[in-house]
C-alpha positions in Angstrom: 49.7 5.8 23.0 48.7 2.3 22.2 45.0 1.5 21.7 43.7 -1.5 23.6 41.7 -4.2 22.0 37.9 -3.8 22.0 36.0 -7.0 22.7 32.5 -7.4 21.4 29.8 -9.5 22.9 28.7 -12.6 21.1 25.4 -11.1 20.1 27.0 -8.0 18.7 29.4 -10.1 16.7 26.5 -12.1 15.2 24.7 -8.9 14.3 27.8 -7.5 12.5 28.2 -10.8 10.7 24.6 -10.7 9.5 24.9 -7.1 8.3 28.2 -8.0 6.4 26.5 -11.0 4.8 23.5 -8.9 3.7 25.9 -6.3 2.1 27.7 -9.1 0.2 24.4 -10.6 -1.0 23.2 -7.2 -2.2 26.5 -6.6 -4.1 26.3 -10.1 -5.7 22.7 -9.4 -6.8 23.8 -6.1 -8.4 26.9 -7.4 -10.0 26.5 -7.5 -13.8 22.9 -6.5 -13.6 21.6 -4.4 -16.5 18.6 -2.0 -16.3 15.5 -3.8 -15.2 13.6 -4.2 -18.5 11.2 -6.9 -17.5 7.9 -4.9 -17.3 7.0 -2.8 -20.3 4.0 -0.6 -21.0 1.5 -1.8 -23.6 2.8 0.8 -26.1 6.4 0.0 -25.5 7.2 -0.6 -29.2 5.0 2.2 -30.5 3.4 1.6 -34.0 5.9 -1.2 -34.8 4.9 -4.8 -34.7 6.8 -6.9 -32.2 8.2 -9.3 -34.9 10.0 -6.3 -36.4 11.7 -5.4 -33.2 14.4 -7.8 -31.9 12.5 -10.6 -33.6 10.1 -10.6 -30.7 6.6 -12.1 -30.7 3.6 -11.2 -28.5 1.9 -14.0 -26.7 -0.3 -14.9 -23.7 0.8 -17.3 -20.9 -1.3 -20.4 -21.0 0.3 -22.5 -18.3 3.2 -22.2 -15.9 5.1 -25.2 -14.4 7.9 -23.9 -12.3 10.3 -22.4 -14.8 8.6 -23.9 -17.9 6.1 -21.5 -19.5 3.6 -22.4 -22.2 2.7 -19.4 -24.3 0.1 -19.0 -27.1 1.0 -16.4 -29.7 -1.6 -13.6 -30.1 -3.3 -13.0 -33.4 -4.0 -9.6 -34.9 -7.3 -9.5 -33.0 -5.5 -9.6 -29.7 -6.7 -13.0 -28.7 -4.3 -16.0 -28.1 -4.3 -18.8 -30.6 -4.2 -21.6 -28.1 -3.6 -24.2 -30.9 -0.1 -22.6 -31.6 1.8 -23.2 -28.4 5.4 -22.3 -27.6 7.6 -23.9 -24.9 9.3 -21.0 -23.2 11.7 -20.2 -20.4 12.3 -16.8 -18.9 15.6 -15.0 -19.8 18.1 -15.8 -17.1 18.9 -12.1 -16.4 15.5 -11.6 -15.0 16.0 -14.1 -12.1 18.2 -11.5 -10.5 15.5 -8.8 -10.5 14.1 -7.7 -7.1 10.5 -8.9 -6.8 8.0 -9.7 -4.0 5.9 -12.2 -5.9 5.7 -15.9 -5.7 5.9 -16.1 -9.5 6.6 -13.1 -11.7 5.1 -15.0 -14.7 1.5 -16.1 -14.2 -1.3 -17.4 -16.4 -2.9 -14.6 -18.3 0.2 -12.5 -18.6 1.0 -10.9 -22.0 4.7 -11.5 -22.8 7.2 -10.8 -25.6 9.2 -13.9 -26.4 12.1 -14.6 -28.8 12.2 -17.8 -30.8 15.4 -19.9 -30.8 17.9 -19.0 -33.5 17.9 -22.6 -34.9 14.2 -22.5 -35.8 13.2 -22.2 -39.5 9.9 -20.5 -40.5 7.7 -20.6 -43.5 6.4 -17.5 -45.4 3.6 -17.0 -42.8 6.1 -17.1 -39.9 5.0 -20.5 -38.7 7.9 -22.7 -37.3 8.9 -25.6 -39.5 9.5 -29.2 -38.3 8.5 -28.4 -34.7 5.2 -29.2 -32.9 6.3 -27.3 -29.8 8.9 -24.7 -30.8 11.1 -23.2 -28.1 11.6 -19.6 -27.2 12.8 -17.3 -24.4 10.6 -14.7 -22.7 12.3 -11.4 -22.7 9.6 -9.0 -21.4 6.2 -8.9 -19.9 3.5 -6.2 -20.3 2.2 -4.4 -17.3 -0.9 -6.1 -16.0 -4.2 -4.3 -16.6 -6.0 -6.3 -13.9 -5.1 -9.0 -11.4 -6.5 -11.0 -8.5 -3.9 -11.4 -5.7 -3.7 -12.5 -2.1 -1.0 -12.7 0.5 1.4 -15.6 -0.1 0.5 -18.2 2.6 4.2 -19.1 2.9 5.6 -15.6 2.8 2.9 -13.0 4.0 5.1 -10.1 2.8 5.0 -11.5 -0.7 2.1 -11.3 -3.2 0.6 -14.4 -4.8 -1.0 -13.4 -8.1 -3.7 -15.9 -9.0 -5.2 -14.3 -12.1 -3.9 -11.6 -14.6 -5.4 -9.5 -17.3 -8.9 -10.9 -16.9 -12.2 -9.1 -18.0 -14.5 -10.8 -15.5 -14.1 -12.6 -12.2 -16.4 -15.4 -11.5 -16.6 -16.2 -7.8 -17.7 -19.8 -7.5 -19.1 -21.3 -4.3 -21.2 -24.4 -3.6 -24.4 -24.2 -1.5 -23.4 -27.4 0.3 -20.6 -30.0 0.3 -18.6 -27.9 0.9 -20.9 -25.4 2.6 -20.8 -21.8 1.2 -18.4 -19.5 3.0 -19.7 -16.0 2.7 -16.6 -14.4 4.3 -14.4 -15.8 1.5 -16.8 -14.4 -1.1 -16.7 -11.0 0.6 -12.9 -10.9 0.5 -12.9 -11.8 -3.2 -15.4 -9.0 -3.8 -13.2 -6.5 -2.0 -10.2 -7.5 -4.2 -12.4 -7.3 -7.3 -13.6 -3.8 -6.3 -10.0 -2.6 -5.8 -9.2 -3.8 -9.3 -12.4 -2.4 -10.7 -13.3 -5.8 -12.1 -16.9 -6.9 -13.0 -18.1 -9.8 -10.9 -20.5 -12.7 -11.1 -21.2 -14.9 -8.1 -22.0 -18.5 -9.0 -23.6 -20.7 -6.4 -23.4 -24.3 -7.5 -25.0 -27.5 -6.1 -28.2 -25.7 -5.3 -30.1 -29.0 -6.0 -28.9 -30.0 -2.5 -30.8 -27.2 -0.7 -34.1 -29.1 -0.3 -32.2 -31.7 1.8 -30.7 -29.0 3.9 -34.1 -27.4 4.5 -35.5 -30.6 5.9 -32.7 -30.8 8.6 -31.5 -27.2 9.0 -34.0 -24.5 8.6 -31.6 -21.9 10.1 -29.1 -22.6 7.2 -31.8 -22.0 4.6 -32.7 -18.7 6.2 -29.1 -17.5 6.2 -28.6 -18.7 2.7 -31.7 -16.9 1.3 -30.8 -13.7 3.2 -27.2 -13.7 1.9 -28.1 -14.2 -1.7 -30.7 -11.4 -1.4 -28.1 -9.1 0.2 -25.8 -9.5 -2.8 -28.6 -9.0 -5.3 -29.8 -5.8 -3.5 -26.2 -4.5 -3.5 -26.1 -4.9 -7.3 -24.0 -8.1 -7.8 -25.1 -10.7 -10.4 -25.9 -13.9 -8.5 -26.5 -17.1 -10.5 -27.7 -20.3 -8.8 -27.4 -23.6 -10.6 -26.3 -27.2 -10.5 -23.9 -28.6 -13.0 -25.4 -32.1 -12.6 -28.9 -30.9 -13.4 -28.3 -29.1 -16.8 -31.9 -29.4 -18.0 -33.4 -28.1 -14.8 -31.1 -25.1 -14.7 -30.9 -24.5 -18.5 -32.0 -20.8 -18.2 -29.3 -20.0 -15.6 -26.6 -21.8 -17.7 -27.7 -19.7 -20.7 -27.3 -16.5 -18.7 -23.8 -17.6 -17.6 -22.8 -18.3 -21.2 -23.9 -14.8 -22.2 -21.8 -13.3 -19.5 -18.7 -15.4 -20.5 -18.9 -14.9 -24.2 -16.2 -12.7 -25.7 -14.3 -12.3 -22.4 -11.3 -13.7 -20.6 -13.0 -15.0 -17.4 -11.1 -15.9 -14.2 -12.6 -18.5 -11.9 -11.9 -18.3 -8.2 -13.3 -20.1 -5.2 -12.9 -22.8 -2.5 -11.7 -26.3 -3.3 -14.4 -28.7 -4.6 -17.1 -26.2 -5.5 -17.3 -27.2 -9.1 -15.3 -24.7 -11.1 -14.1 -27.3 -13.6 -17.7 -28.5 -14.0 -18.8 -25.0 -14.8 -16.1 -24.7 -17.4 -17.4 -27.8 -19.1 -20.8 -26.1 -19.5 -19.0 -23.5 -21.7 -17.7 -26.2 -24.2 -13.9 -25.7 -23.6 -11.3 -26.9 -26.1 -10.3 -29.6 -23.5 -12.9 -31.3 -21.3 -11.9 -30.7 -17.7 -11.4 -33.8 -15.5 -14.3 -34.2 -13.1 -15.2 -37.3 -11.2 -18.5 -38.5 -12.6 -19.5 -40.2 -9.3 -22.1 -37.9 -7.8 -21.1 -39.1 -4.3 -17.6 -37.9 -4.9 -18.8 -34.7 -6.5 -20.9 -33.8 -3.5 -18.0 -34.3 -1.1 -16.2 -31.4 -2.8 -13.0 -33.2 -3.9 -10.2 -31.0 -5.1 -9.3 -31.8 -8.8 -7.5 -28.8 -10.5 -3.9 -28.6 -9.4 -2.6 -25.7 -11.6 -3.8 -22.6 -13.5 -4.7 -23.1 -17.1 -6.1 -20.8 -19.8 -8.7 -22.4 -22.1 -10.5 -21.3 -25.2 -14.3 -21.7 -25.0 -16.5 -23.1 -27.7 -19.1 -20.4 -26.9 -16.5 -17.7 -27.7 -14.1 -16.3 -25.2 -11.5 -17.7 -22.8 -11.4 -18.9 -19.2 -8.7 -19.4 -16.6 -9.3 -22.4 -14.3 -7.6 -22.2 -10.9 -7.0 -24.6 -8.0 -9.3 -24.1 -5.1 -8.1 -22.0 -2.2 -8.6 -22.6 1.5 -8.0 -19.0 2.4 -7.8 -15.6 0.7 -5.9 -13.2 2.9 -5.5 -9.7 1.4 -3.5 -6.7 2.5 -5.5 -4.6 4.9 -6.6 -1.5 2.9 -7.0 1.8 4.6 -10.6 2.6 5.9 -11.4 4.9 3.0 -10.3 2.4 0.3 -12.0 -0.5 2.1 -15.3 1.5 2.5 -15.3 2.1 -1.3 -15.1 -1.7 -1.8 -18.5 -2.1 -0.1 -20.9 -0.5 -2.6 -23.7 -0.1 0.0 -21.3 2.1 2.2 -19.8 4.3 -0.5 -22.5 7.0 -0.5 -22.6 7.4 3.3 -20.9 10.5 4.6 -19.5 10.4 8.2 -18.6 13.3 10.4 -14.9 12.7 9.9 -13.5 12.1 6.4 -11.1 9.3 7.6 -13.7 7.6 9.8 -12.9 3.9 10.2 -16.5 3.1 11.0 -15.3 1.2 14.1 -15.6 3.1 17.4 -16.1 6.7 16.1 -19.1 8.6 17.2 -21.8 9.9 14.8 -20.7 7.3 12.2 -23.0 7.2 9.2 -22.1 3.6 8.5 -22.9 2.4 12.1 -26.1 4.4 12.0 -27.0 2.7 8.7 -26.4 -0.7 10.3 -28.7 0.1 13.2 -31.3 1.2 10.6 -30.9 -1.9 8.5 -29.6 0.0 5.4 -26.3 -1.8 5.8 -26.6 -5.4 6.9 -24.9 -6.7 10.0 -23.4 -9.6 8.0 -21.6 -7.3 5.6 -20.6 -4.9 8.3 -19.0 -7.8 10.2 -17.0 -8.7 7.0 -15.9 -5.1 6.8 -14.6 -5.0 10.4 -12.9 -8.4 10.0 -11.0 -7.3 6.8 -10.2 -3.9 8.4 -8.6 -5.6 11.5 -7.1 -8.4 9.5 -9.2 -11.2 11.1 -10.3 -13.9 8.7 -12.9 -16.0 10.7 -11.6 -19.2 9.1 -12.8 -22.4 10.6 -10.8 -23.6 13.6 -9.5 -20.1 14.3 -12.5 -18.5 15.9 -11.2 -19.3 19.4 -8.3 -17.0 19.0 -8.0 -14.0 21.2 -8.4 -11.5 18.3 -11.6 -13.1 17.1 -13.0 -13.2 20.6 -12.2 -9.5 21.2 -13.8 -8.6 17.8 -17.0 -10.5 18.5 -17.3 -9.1 22.0 -16.8 -5.6 20.5 -19.5 -6.1 17.9 -21.9 -7.4 20.5 -21.4 -4.3 22.6 -21.9 -1.9 19.6 -24.7 -3.7 17.8 -26.3 -5.5 20.7 -26.6 -8.6 18.5 -24.7 -11.9 18.4 -22.7 -12.0 15.1 -23.9 -14.7 12.7 -21.8 -17.8 12.1 -22.1 -17.6 8.3 -18.8 -16.0 7.7 -16.1 -18.2 6.3 
């Protein structure tokens, strides 16, 4: 008995074609691939020095420009010698590895690199006849800490901004551009998830008297917010990089915090991160427009991450400003832990989301003033994935969230989130 032809609809044909192409792509990516040896634990080579194993050297990534990576070799003390740079590329075999990161090499990474075979060395292992010797990165050590957000172009990917830092400095400006407390709160959540120490730096505070004359409501919100963070336990330093003598004591405190650490700076565009680095006597003065009018407008100057050695002792990673900092929505338990003022509160249900549940200890604490409405609003916004960025507060989600908070707190939410 002959079997008749089976005709498929156009949509079914297209689906079959896509599945077939996907299978072919997966096979191509697996063809010739060896075991993924990109990430290694810190004790991968045991007691042996890297130079004795496969002629590898250990270094720290200083800058990344697409596929070109500048690496500083680490000394015996574990700190990078930023004066001894290597021009590196990543071994080609690693470009086939599956990853969900924008760049799998970022500033701050510790890597093992292999010098080119043509290089000649002196007795100390220093390359001869080459100011910028070339090498190939073969492995990277697993990151101890990181600051990451969702990739704006691909939300399912991770954009790692900082790696292996000891302290995160969240920088904001009091005015021009105006401080965005919601952005600070999301940075704080990510820092708590990574168990990173934090310092909040508020720059351009010399502009506050002018704001007080025209906007007393802004000054009330500003003072309340800074007091909230201090009461929680965060270190808040207020200064102006253009008034060094006036704020000499605050600058001294900041230098004490930075000394001996690898510090990562993060914040909005134009808040003065590069100016703050210049206070720490970096090996290279950061480009900052000296015109105060331009400075106060909050112009974006840094365009790529860079690791710098500081004259006060220590290192810093300068980063371009961000307009948004969207993070993966943590579960309610993890997110509650990221708000120190909520950690000790015990609700009736262990997995309470502190949203619409009854007998919620966090909501009761908000009503009693133990947890502030501003921070609770940030918690709800992060929990529900709503950012409160300017120009987006008219969205249906934001409107529903605000209406919901009005009903539960009988207060109009403040406008001081980012």
